[in-house]
mmJSON file of the N, C-alpha and C atoms, coordinates in Angstrom:
{"data_MODEL":{"atom_site":{
"group_PDB":["ATOM","ATOM","ATOM","ATOM","ATOM","ATOM","ATOM","ATOM","ATOM","ATOM","ATOM","ATOM","ATOM","ATOM","ATOM","ATOM","ATOM","ATOM","ATOM","ATOM","ATOM","ATOM","ATOM","ATOM","ATOM","ATOM","ATOM","ATOM","ATOM","ATOM","ATOM","ATOM","ATOM","ATOM","ATOM","ATOM","ATOM","ATOM","ATOM","ATOM","ATOM","ATOM","ATOM","ATOM","ATOM","ATOM","ATOM","ATOM","ATOM","ATOM","ATOM","ATOM","ATOM","ATOM","ATOM","ATOM","ATOM","ATOM","ATOM","ATOM","ATOM","ATOM","ATOM","ATOM","ATOM","ATOM","ATOM","ATOM","ATOM","ATOM","ATOM","ATOM","ATOM","ATOM","ATOM","ATOM","ATOM","ATOM","ATOM","ATOM","ATOM","ATOM","ATOM","ATOM","ATOM","ATOM","ATOM","ATOM","ATOM","ATOM","ATOM","ATOM","ATOM","ATOM","ATOM","ATOM","ATOM","ATOM","ATOM","ATOM","ATOM","ATOM","ATOM","ATOM","ATOM","ATOM","ATOM","ATOM","ATOM","ATOM","ATOM","ATOM","ATOM","ATOM","ATOM","ATOM","ATOM","ATOM","ATOM","ATOM","ATOM","ATOM","ATOM","ATOM","ATOM","ATOM","ATOM","ATOM","ATOM","ATOM","ATOM","ATOM","ATOM","ATOM","ATOM","ATOM","ATOM","ATOM","ATOM","ATOM","ATOM","ATOM","ATOM","ATOM","ATOM","ATOM","ATOM","ATOM","ATOM","ATOM","ATOM","ATOM","ATOM","ATOM","ATOM","ATOM","ATOM","ATOM","ATOM","ATOM","ATOM","ATOM","ATOM","ATOM","ATOM","ATOM","ATOM","ATOM","ATOM","ATOM","ATOM","ATOM","ATOM","ATOM","ATOM","ATOM","ATOM","ATOM","ATOM","ATOM","ATOM","ATOM","ATOM","ATOM","ATOM","ATOM","ATOM","ATOM","ATOM","ATOM","ATOM","ATOM","ATOM","ATOM","ATOM","ATOM","ATOM","ATOM","ATOM","ATOM","ATOM"],
"id":[1,2,3,4,5,6,7,8,9,10,11,12,13,14,15,16,17,18,19,20,21,22,23,24,25,26,27,28,29,30,31,32,33,34,35,36,37,38,39,40,41,42,43,44,45,46,47,48,49,50,51,52,53,54,55,56,57,58,59,60,61,62,63,64,65,66,67,68,69,70,71,72,73,74,75,76,77,78,79,80,81,82,83,84,85,86,87,88,89,90,91,92,93,94,95,96,97,98,99,100,101,102,103,104,105,106,107,108,109,110,111,112,113,114,115,116,117,118,119,120,121,122,123,124,125,126,127,128,129,130,131,132,133,134,135,136,137,138,139,140,141,142,143,144,145,146,147,148,149,150,151,152,153,154,155,156,157,158,159,160,161,162,163,164,165,166,167,168,169,170,171,172,173,174,175,176,177,178,179,180,181,182,183,184,185,186,187,188,189,190,191,192,193,194,195,196,197,198,199,200,201],
"type_symbol":["N","C","C","N","C","C","N","C","C","N","C","C","N","C","C","N","C","C","N","C","C","N","C","C","N","C","C","N","C","C","N","C","C","N","C","C","N","C","C","N","C","C","N","C","C","N","C","C","N","C","C","N","C","C","N","C","C","N","C","C","N","C","C","N","C","C","N","C","C","N","C","C","N","C","C","N","C","C","N","C","C","N","C","C","N","C","C","N","C","C","N","C","C","N","C","C","N","C","C","N","C","C","N","C","C","N","C","C","N","C","C","N","C","C","N","C","C","N","C","C","N","C","C","N","C","C","N","C","C","N","C","C","N","C","C","N","C","C","N","C","C","N","C","C","N","C","C","N","C","C","N","C","C","N","C","C","N","C","C","N","C","C","N","C","C","N","C","C","N","C","C","N","C","C","N","C","C","N","C","C","N","C","C","N","C","C","N","C","C","N","C","C","N","C","C","N","C","C","N","C","C"],
"label_atom_id":["N","CA","C","N","CA","C","N","CA","C","N","CA","C","N","CA","C","N","CA","C","N","CA","C","N","CA","C","N","CA","C","N","CA","C","N","CA","C","N","CA","C","N","CA","C","N","CA","C","N","CA","C","N","CA","C","N","CA","C","N","CA","C","N","CA","C","N","CA","C","N","CA","C","N","CA","C","N","CA","C","N","CA","C","N","CA","C","N","CA","C","N","CA","C","N","CA","C","N","CA","C","N","CA","C","N","CA","C","N","CA","C","N","CA","C","N","CA","C","N","CA","C","N","CA","C","N","CA","C","N","CA","C","N","CA","C","N","CA","C","N","CA","C","N","CA","C","N","CA","C","N","CA","C","N","CA","C","N","CA","C","N","CA","C","N","CA","C","N","CA","C","N","CA","C","N","CA","C","N","CA","C","N","CA","C","N","CA","C","N","CA","C","N","CA","C","N","CA","C","N","CA","C","N","CA","C","N","CA","C","N","CA","C","N","CA","C","N","CA","C","N","CA","C","N","CA","C","N","CA","C","N","CA","C"],
"label_alt_id":[null,null,null,null,null,null,null,null,null,null,null,null,null,null,null,null,null,null,null,null,null,null,null,null,null,null,null,null,null,null,null,null,null,null,null,null,null,null,null,null,null,null,null,null,null,null,null,null,null,null,null,null,null,null,null,null,null,null,null,null,null,null,null,null,null,null,null,null,null,null,null,null,null,null,null,null,null,null,null,null,null,null,null,null,null,null,null,null,null,null,null,null,null,null,null,null,null,null,null,null,null,null,null,null,null,null,null,null,null,null,null,null,null,null,null,null,null,null,null,null,null,null,null,null,null,null,null,null,null,null,null,null,null,null,null,null,null,null,null,null,null,null,null,null,null,null,null,null,null,null,null,null,null,null,null,null,null,null,null,null,null,null,null,null,null,null,null,null,null,null,null,null,null,null,null,null,null,null,null,null,null,null,null,null,null,null,null,null,null,null,null,null,null,null,null,null,null,null,null,null,null],
"label_comp_id":["UNK","UNK","UNK","UNK","UNK","UNK","UNK","UNK","UNK","UNK","UNK","UNK","UNK","UNK","UNK","UNK","UNK","UNK","UNK","UNK","UNK","UNK","UNK","UNK","UNK","UNK","UNK","UNK","UNK","UNK","UNK","UNK","UNK","UNK","UNK","UNK","UNK","UNK","UNK","UNK","UNK","UNK","UNK","UNK","UNK","UNK","UNK","UNK","UNK","UNK","UNK","UNK","UNK","UNK","UNK","UNK","UNK","UNK","UNK","UNK","UNK","UNK","UNK","UNK","UNK","UNK","UNK","UNK","UNK","UNK","UNK","UNK","UNK","UNK","UNK","UNK","UNK","UNK","UNK","UNK","UNK","UNK","UNK","UNK","UNK","UNK","UNK","UNK","UNK","UNK","UNK","UNK","UNK","UNK","UNK","UNK","UNK","UNK","UNK","UNK","UNK","UNK","UNK","UNK","UNK","UNK","UNK","UNK","UNK","UNK","UNK","UNK","UNK","UNK","UNK","UNK","UNK","UNK","UNK","UNK","UNK","UNK","UNK","UNK","UNK","UNK","UNK","UNK","UNK","UNK","UNK","UNK","UNK","UNK","UNK","UNK","UNK","UNK","UNK","UNK","UNK","UNK","UNK","UNK","UNK","UNK","UNK","UNK","UNK","UNK","UNK","UNK","UNK","UNK","UNK","UNK","UNK","UNK","UNK","UNK","UNK","UNK","UNK","UNK","UNK","UNK","UNK","UNK","UNK","UNK","UNK","UNK","UNK","UNK","UNK","UNK","UNK","UNK","UNK","UNK","UNK","UNK","UNK","UNK","UNK","UNK","UNK","UNK","UNK","UNK","UNK","UNK","UNK","UNK","UNK","UNK","UNK","UNK","UNK","UNK","UNK"],
"label_asym_id":["A","A","A","A","A","A","A","A","A","A","A","A","A","A","A","A","A","A","A","A","A","A","A","A","A","A","A","A","A","A","A","A","A","A","A","A","A","A","A","A","A","A","A","A","A","A","A","A","A","A","A","A","A","A","A","A","A","A","A","A","A","A","A","A","A","A","A","A","A","A","A","A","A","A","A","A","A","A","A","A","A","A","A","A","A","A","A","A","A","A","A","A","A","A","A","A","A","A","A","A","A","A","A","A","A","A","A","A","A","A","A","A","A","A","A","A","A","A","A","A","A","A","A","A","A","A","A","A","A","A","A","A","A","A","A","A","A","A","A","A","A","A","A","A","A","A","A","A","A","A","A","A","A","A","A","A","A","A","A","A","A","A","A","A","A","A","A","A","A","A","A","A","A","A","A","A","A","A","A","A","A","A","A","A","A","A","A","A","A","A","A","A","A","A","A","A","A","A","A","A","A"],
"label_entity_id":["1","1","1","1","1","1","1","1","1","1","1","1","1","1","1","1","1","1","1","1","1","1","1","1","1","1","1","1","1","1","1","1","1","1","1","1","1","1","1","1","1","1","1","1","1","1","1","1","1","1","1","1","1","1","1","1","1","1","1","1","1","1","1","1","1","1","1","1","1","1","1","1","1","1","1","1","1","1","1","1","1","1","1","1","1","1","1","1","1","1","1","1","1","1","1","1","1","1","1","1","1","1","1","1","1","1","1","1","1","1","1","1","1","1","1","1","1","1","1","1","1","1","1","1","1","1","1","1","1","1","1","1","1","1","1","1","1","1","1","1","1","1","1","1","1","1","1","1","1","1","1","1","1","1","1","1","1","1","1","1","1","1","1","1","1","1","1","1","1","1","1","1","1","1","1","1","1","1","1","1","1","1","1","1","1","1","1","1","1","1","1","1","1","1","1","1","1","1","1","1","1"],
"label_seq_id":[1,1,1,2,2,2,3,3,3,4,4,4,5,5,5,6,6,6,7,7,7,8,8,8,9,9,9,10,10,10,11,11,11,12,12,12,13,13,13,14,14,14,15,15,15,16,16,16,17,17,17,18,18,18,19,19,19,20,20,20,21,21,21,22,22,22,23,23,23,24,24,24,25,25,25,26,26,26,27,27,27,28,28,28,29,29,29,30,30,30,31,31,31,32,32,32,33,33,33,34,34,34,35,35,35,36,36,36,37,37,37,38,38,38,39,39,39,40,40,40,41,41,41,42,42,42,43,43,43,44,44,44,45,45,45,46,46,46,47,47,47,48,48,48,49,49,49,50,50,50,51,51,51,52,52,52,53,53,53,54,54,54,55,55,55,56,56,56,57,57,57,58,58,58,59,59,59,60,60,60,61,61,61,62,62,62,63,63,63,64,64,64,65,65,65,66,66,66,67,67,67],
"pdbx_PDB_ins_code":[null,null,null,null,null,null,null,null,null,null,null,null,null,null,null,null,null,null,null,null,null,null,null,null,null,null,null,null,null,null,null,null,null,null,null,null,null,null,null,null,null,null,null,null,null,null,null,null,null,null,null,null,null,null,null,null,null,null,null,null,null,null,null,null,null,null,null,null,null,null,null,null,null,null,null,null,null,null,null,null,null,null,null,null,null,null,null,null,null,null,null,null,null,null,null,null,null,null,null,null,null,null,null,null,null,null,null,null,null,null,null,null,null,null,null,null,null,null,null,null,null,null,null,null,null,null,null,null,null,null,null,null,null,null,null,null,null,null,null,null,null,null,null,null,null,null,null,null,null,null,null,null,null,null,null,null,null,null,null,null,null,null,null,null,null,null,null,null,null,null,null,null,null,null,null,null,null,null,null,null,null,null,null,null,null,null,null,null,null,null,null,null,null,null,null,null,null,null,null,null,null],
"Cartn_x":[4.919,5.948,5.741,6.834,6.747,7.747,7.322,8.194,8.314,9.586,9.843,10.521,10.267,10.915,11.546,12.752,13.457,12.55,12.261,11.302,12.027,11.188,11.703,12.012,12.721,13.035,14.526,14.827,16.296,16.908,16.282,16.915,16.938,15.928,15.876,16.735,16.98,17.784,17.165,15.852,15.152,14.713,13.8,13.211,14.293,14.485,15.404,14.699,15.46,14.841,14.053,13.013,12.304,12.945,12.815,13.336,12.217,12.206,11.149,11.701,11.04,11.429,10.291,10.614,9.596,9.726,8.571,8.479,7.388,7.382,6.265,4.993,5.19,4.041,4.588,3.772,4.155,2.829,2.9,1.747,1.951,0.876,0.882,0.452,1.244,0.803,1.085,1.087,1.438,0.275,-0.88,-1.986,-3.193,-3.706,-4.862,-6.157,-6.219,-7.366,-7.32,-6.192,-5.906,-6.709,-7.337,-8.004,-7.161,-5.872,-4.934,-4.181,-4.542,-3.915,-4.019,-2.954,-2.885,-2.341,-3.22,-2.888,-2.303,-1.949,-1.376,-2.317,-3.599,-4.552,-4.478,-4.474,-4.392,-3.193,-2.023,-0.724,-0.753,-1.292,-1.368,-2.136,-3.353,-4.21,-3.598,-2.927,-2.271,-1.067,-0.279,1.176,1.319,0.89,1.361,0.775,-0.522,-1.095,-0.289,0.011,0.661,2.125,2.766,4.163,4.248,3.36,3.261,3.043,2.119,1.865,3.135,3.831,5.063,6.126,6.267,7.228,6.838,5.517,5.127,5.416,5.426,5.823,7.326,8.108,9.585,10.315,9.671,10.416,10.819,11.951,12.365,11.513,11.138,10.328,10.871,10.522,11.021,10.045,9.93,9.142,10.079,10.36,11.16,10.204,10.423,9.633,10.616,10.381,11.129,10.351,11.036,10.326,11.084],
"Cartn_y":[42.123,41.362,41.458,41.658,41.599,40.52,39.602,38.542,38.754,38.621,38.696,37.449,37.088,35.911,36.3,35.823,36.113,35.537,36.37,35.925,34.959,34.213,33.311,34.077,33.437,34.068,34.307,34.803,34.979,36.027,37.124,38.141,37.754,36.974,36.518,35.369,34.573,33.324,32.198,32.182,31.097,31.526,30.712,31.094,30.81,31.818,31.727,31.667,31.603,31.567,32.862,32.743,33.853,34.573,35.893,36.742,37.475,37.5,38.233,39.421,40.487,41.718,42.179,42.637,43.176,44.719,45.326,46.801,47.242,48.445,48.984,49.024,49.422,49.412,48.942,48.205,47.773,47.853,48.593,48.825,48.229,47.806,47.299,48.347,48.76,49.819,49.473,48.124,47.815,47.667,47.182,47.017,47.608,48.655,49.38,48.575,47.516,46.572,45.604,45.449,44.526,45.054,44.176,44.627,45.167,44.863,45.43,46.64,47.18,48.432,49.513,50.263,51.515,52.616,53.643,54.779,55.872,56.927,58.101,58.614,58.682,59.236,58.322,57.01,56.172,56.36,56.421,56.676,57.93,58.972,60.336,60.251,59.57,59.433,58.603,57.48,56.618,57.169,57.882,58.206,59.824,60.314,61.689,62.765,62.594,63.574,63.685,62.515,62.522,63.028,62.584,63.051,64.566,65.077,66.426,67.157,66.736,67.372,67.366,66.213,66.212,67.135,67.267,68.221,69.618,69.933,71.297,71.659,70.527,70.664,70.716,70.628,70.731,69.464,68.317,67.02,66.699,65.921,65.356,64.182,64.037,62.928,62.388,61.108,60.54,59.381,59.277,58.13,57.542,56.235,55.542,54.918,55.208,54.623,53.936,52.656,51.898,51.483,51.374,50.954,49.765],
"Cartn_z":[-11.159,-11.871,-13.344,-14.122,-15.511,-15.981,-16.83,-17.378,-18.863,-19.441,-20.787,-21.251,-22.503,-23.13,-24.424,-24.73,-25.998,-27.133,-28.086,-29.238,-30.186,-30.867,-31.902,-33.142,-34.089,-35.398,-35.527,-36.703,-37.094,-36.309,-35.867,-35.08,-33.608,-33.144,-31.84,-31.442,-32.542,-32.387,-31.664,-31.499,-30.917,-29.527,-28.94,-27.611,-26.548,-25.731,-24.664,-23.344,-22.19,-20.91,-20.638,-19.831,-19.366,-18.268,-18.182,-17.124,-16.47,-15.197,-14.468,-13.716,-13.738,-13.026,-12.096,-10.986,-9.997,-9.892,-9.991,-9.888,-8.999,-8.576,-7.737,-8.586,-9.858,-10.771,-12.158,-12.875,-14.19,-15.1,-16.147,-17.014,-18.413,-18.996,-20.386,-21.321,-22.276,-23.209,-24.608,-24.973,-26.353,-27.257,-26.821,-27.646,-26.994,-27.632,-27.122,-26.954,-27.709,-27.631,-26.515,-25.88,-24.808,-23.497,-22.751,-21.576,-20.532,-20.519,-19.477,-19.98,-21.127,-21.645,-20.758,-20.568,-19.732,-20.528,-20.811,-21.597,-20.726,-21.363,-20.637,-19.56,-19.777,-18.813,-17.532,-17.709,-16.427,-15.772,-16.481,-15.773,-15.016,-15.648,-14.999,-13.743,-13.789,-12.625,-11.564,-11.938,-10.944,-10.332,-11.199,-10.646,-10.72,-11.81,-12.108,-11.129,-10.774,-9.806,-8.522,-7.898,-6.647,-6.806,-7.914,-7.971,-8.31,-9.051,-9.208,-7.923,-7.129,-5.83,-4.943,-4.952,-4.183,-4.698,-6.022,-6.691,-6.358,-6.385,-5.979,-4.537,-3.668,-2.265,-2.038,-3.08,-3.005,-2.948,-3.128,-3.128,-4.505,-4.561,-5.847,-6.237,-7.433,-7.892,-9.183,-9.533,-10.737,-11.177,-12.431,-13.119,-14.152,-14.145,-15.163,-16.133,-17.453,-18.505,-19.438,-19.739,-20.641,-21.898,-22.984,-24.202,-24.716],
"occupancy":[1.0,1.0,1.0,1.0,1.0,1.0,1.0,1.0,1.0,1.0,1.0,1.0,1.0,1.0,1.0,1.0,1.0,1.0,1.0,1.0,1.0,1.0,1.0,1.0,1.0,1.0,1.0,1.0,1.0,1.0,1.0,1.0,1.0,1.0,1.0,1.0,1.0,1.0,1.0,1.0,1.0,1.0,1.0,1.0,1.0,1.0,1.0,1.0,1.0,1.0,1.0,1.0,1.0,1.0,1.0,1.0,1.0,1.0,1.0,1.0,1.0,1.0,1.0,1.0,1.0,1.0,1.0,1.0,1.0,1.0,1.0,1.0,1.0,1.0,1.0,1.0,1.0,1.0,1.0,1.0,1.0,1.0,1.0,1.0,1.0,1.0,1.0,1.0,1.0,1.0,1.0,1.0,1.0,1.0,1.0,1.0,1.0,1.0,1.0,1.0,1.0,1.0,1.0,1.0,1.0,1.0,1.0,1.0,1.0,1.0,1.0,1.0,1.0,1.0,1.0,1.0,1.0,1.0,1.0,1.0,1.0,1.0,1.0,1.0,1.0,1.0,1.0,1.0,1.0,1.0,1.0,1.0,1.0,1.0,1.0,1.0,1.0,1.0,1.0,1.0,1.0,1.0,1.0,1.0,1.0,1.0,1.0,1.0,1.0,1.0,1.0,1.0,1.0,1.0,1.0,1.0,1.0,1.0,1.0,1.0,1.0,1.0,1.0,1.0,1.0,1.0,1.0,1.0,1.0,1.0,1.0,1.0,1.0,1.0,1.0,1.0,1.0,1.0,1.0,1.0,1.0,1.0,1.0,1.0,1.0,1.0,1.0,1.0,1.0,1.0,1.0,1.0,1.0,1.0,1.0,1.0,1.0,1.0,1.0,1.0,1.0],
"B_iso_or_equiv":[0.0,0.0,0.0,0.0,0.0,0.0,0.0,0.0,0.0,0.0,0.0,0.0,0.0,0.0,0.0,0.0,0.0,0.0,0.0,0.0,0.0,0.0,0.0,0.0,0.0,0.0,0.0,0.0,0.0,0.0,0.0,0.0,0.0,0.0,0.0,0.0,0.0,0.0,0.0,0.0,0.0,0.0,0.0,0.0,0.0,0.0,0.0,0.0,0.0,0.0,0.0,0.0,0.0,0.0,0.0,0.0,0.0,0.0,0.0,0.0,0.0,0.0,0.0,0.0,0.0,0.0,0.0,0.0,0.0,0.0,0.0,0.0,0.0,0.0,0.0,0.0,0.0,0.0,0.0,0.0,0.0,0.0,0.0,0.0,0.0,0.0,0.0,0.0,0.0,0.0,0.0,0.0,0.0,0.0,0.0,0.0,0.0,0.0,0.0,0.0,0.0,0.0,0.0,0.0,0.0,0.0,0.0,0.0,0.0,0.0,0.0,0.0,0.0,0.0,0.0,0.0,0.0,0.0,0.0,0.0,0.0,0.0,0.0,0.0,0.0,0.0,0.0,0.0,0.0,0.0,0.0,0.0,0.0,0.0,0.0,0.0,0.0,0.0,0.0,0.0,0.0,0.0,0.0,0.0,0.0,0.0,0.0,0.0,0.0,0.0,0.0,0.0,0.0,0.0,0.0,0.0,0.0,0.0,0.0,0.0,0.0,0.0,0.0,0.0,0.0,0.0,0.0,0.0,0.0,0.0,0.0,0.0,0.0,0.0,0.0,0.0,0.0,0.0,0.0,0.0,0.0,0.0,0.0,0.0,0.0,0.0,0.0,0.0,0.0,0.0,0.0,0.0,0.0,0.0,0.0,0.0,0.0,0.0,0.0,0.0,0.0],
"pdbx_formal_charge":[null,null,null,null,null,null,null,null,null,null,null,null,null,null,null,null,null,null,null,null,null,null,null,null,null,null,null,null,null,null,null,null,null,null,null,null,null,null,null,null,null,null,null,null,null,null,null,null,null,null,null,null,null,null,null,null,null,null,null,null,null,null,null,null,null,null,null,null,null,null,null,null,null,null,null,null,null,null,null,null,null,null,null,null,null,null,null,null,null,null,null,null,null,null,null,null,null,null,null,null,null,null,null,null,null,null,null,null,null,null,null,null,null,null,null,null,null,null,null,null,null,null,null,null,null,null,null,null,null,null,null,null,null,null,null,null,null,null,null,null,null,null,null,null,null,null,null,null,null,null,null,null,null,null,null,null,null,null,null,null,null,null,null,null,null,null,null,null,null,null,null,null,null,null,null,null,null,null,null,null,null,null,null,null,null,null,null,null,null,null,null,null,null,null,null,null,null,null,null,null,null],
"auth_seq_id":[1,1,1,2,2,2,3,3,3,4,4,4,5,5,5,6,6,6,7,7,7,8,8,8,9,9,9,10,10,10,11,11,11,12,12,12,13,13,13,14,14,14,15,15,15,16,16,16,17,17,17,18,18,18,19,19,19,20,20,20,21,21,21,22,22,22,23,23,23,24,24,24,25,25,25,26,26,26,27,27,27,28,28,28,29,29,29,30,30,30,31,31,31,32,32,32,33,33,33,34,34,34,35,35,35,36,36,36,37,37,37,38,38,38,39,39,39,40,40,40,41,41,41,42,42,42,43,43,43,44,44,44,45,45,45,46,46,46,47,47,47,48,48,48,49,49,49,50,50,50,51,51,51,52,52,52,53,53,53,54,54,54,55,55,55,56,56,56,57,57,57,58,58,58,59,59,59,60,60,60,61,61,61,62,62,62,63,63,63,64,64,64,65,65,65,66,66,66,67,67,67],
"auth_comp_id":["UNK","UNK","UNK","UNK","UNK","UNK","UNK","UNK","UNK","UNK","UNK","UNK","UNK","UNK","UNK","UNK","UNK","UNK","UNK","UNK","UNK","UNK","UNK","UNK","UNK","UNK","UNK","UNK","UNK","UNK","UNK","UNK","UNK","UNK","UNK","UNK","UNK","UNK","UNK","UNK","UNK","UNK","UNK","UNK","UNK","UNK","UNK","UNK","UNK","UNK","UNK","UNK","UNK","UNK","UNK","UNK","UNK","UNK","UNK","UNK","UNK","UNK","UNK","UNK","UNK","UNK","UNK","UNK","UNK","UNK","UNK","UNK","UNK","UNK","UNK","UNK","UNK","UNK","UNK","UNK","UNK","UNK","UNK","UNK","UNK","UNK","UNK","UNK","UNK","UNK","UNK","UNK","UNK","UNK","UNK","UNK","UNK","UNK","UNK","UNK","UNK","UNK","UNK","UNK","UNK","UNK","UNK","UNK","UNK","UNK","UNK","UNK","UNK","UNK","UNK","UNK","UNK","UNK","UNK","UNK","UNK","UNK","UNK","UNK","UNK","UNK","UNK","UNK","UNK","UNK","UNK","UNK","UNK","UNK","UNK","UNK","UNK","UNK","UNK","UNK","UNK","UNK","UNK","UNK","UNK","UNK","UNK","UNK","UNK","UNK","UNK","UNK","UNK","UNK","UNK","UNK","UNK","UNK","UNK","UNK","UNK","UNK","UNK","UNK","UNK","UNK","UNK","UNK","UNK","UNK","UNK","UNK","UNK","UNK","UNK","UNK","UNK","UNK","UNK","UNK","UNK","UNK","UNK","UNK","UNK","UNK","UNK","UNK","UNK","UNK","UNK","UNK","UNK","UNK","UNK","UNK","UNK","UNK","UNK","UNK","UNK"],
"auth_asym_id":["A","A","A","A","A","A","A","A","A","A","A","A","A","A","A","A","A","A","A","A","A","A","A","A","A","A","A","A","A","A","A","A","A","A","A","A","A","A","A","A","A","A","A","A","A","A","A","A","A","A","A","A","A","A","A","A","A","A","A","A","A","A","A","A","A","A","A","A","A","A","A","A","A","A","A","A","A","A","A","A","A","A","A","A","A","A","A","A","A","A","A","A","A","A","A","A","A","A","A","A","A","A","A","A","A","A","A","A","A","A","A","A","A","A","A","A","A","A","A","A","A","A","A","A","A","A","A","A","A","A","A","A","A","A","A","A","A","A","A","A","A","A","A","A","A","A","A","A","A","A","A","A","A","A","A","A","A","A","A","A","A","A","A","A","A","A","A","A","A","A","A","A","A","A","A","A","A","A","A","A","A","A","A","A","A","A","A","A","A","A","A","A","A","A","A","A","A","A","A","A","A"],
"auth_atom_id":["N","CA","C","N","CA","C","N","CA","C","N","CA","C","N","CA","C","N","CA","C","N","CA","C","N","CA","C","N","CA","C","N","CA","C","N","CA","C","N","CA","C","N","CA","C","N","CA","C","N","CA","C","N","CA","C","N","CA","C","N","CA","C","N","CA","C","N","CA","C","N","CA","C","N","CA","C","N","CA","C","N","CA","C","N","CA","C","N","CA","C","N","CA","C","N","CA","C","N","CA","C","N","CA","C","N","CA","C","N","CA","C","N","CA","C","N","CA","C","N","CA","C","N","CA","C","N","CA","C","N","CA","C","N","CA","C","N","CA","C","N","CA","C","N","CA","C","N","CA","C","N","CA","C","N","CA","C","N","CA","C","N","CA","C","N","CA","C","N","CA","C","N","CA","C","N","CA","C","N","CA","C","N","CA","C","N","CA","C","N","CA","C","N","CA","C","N","CA","C","N","CA","C","N","CA","C","N","CA","C","N","CA","C","N","CA","C","N","CA","C","N","CA","C","N","CA","C","N","CA","C","N","CA","C"],
"pdbx_PDB_model_num":[1,1,1,1,1,1,1,1,1,1,1,1,1,1,1,1,1,1,1,1,1,1,1,1,1,1,1,1,1,1,1,1,1,1,1,1,1,1,1,1,1,1,1,1,1,1,1,1,1,1,1,1,1,1,1,1,1,1,1,1,1,1,1,1,1,1,1,1,1,1,1,1,1,1,1,1,1,1,1,1,1,1,1,1,1,1,1,1,1,1,1,1,1,1,1,1,1,1,1,1,1,1,1,1,1,1,1,1,1,1,1,1,1,1,1,1,1,1,1,1,1,1,1,1,1,1,1,1,1,1,1,1,1,1,1,1,1,1,1,1,1,1,1,1,1,1,1,1,1,1,1,1,1,1,1,1,1,1,1,1,1,1,1,1,1,1,1,1,1,1,1,1,1,1,1,1,1,1,1,1,1,1,1,1,1,1,1,1,1,1,1,1,1,1,1,1,1,1,1,1,1]
}}}
């Protein structure tokens, strides 16, 4: 589960209610110094290898990435 909160400040307009989203996988890639940081290599190992194998076997595959 990933939870986001509207930021404070002039553009954010003050703290708003939090919203939570559930995904099969959710990775943190904002701060490389964070213990939960997931770089491209980890994503490839966790998701890419299997999806590529399925694609090579003729199945449609998809990864959604949001920024």
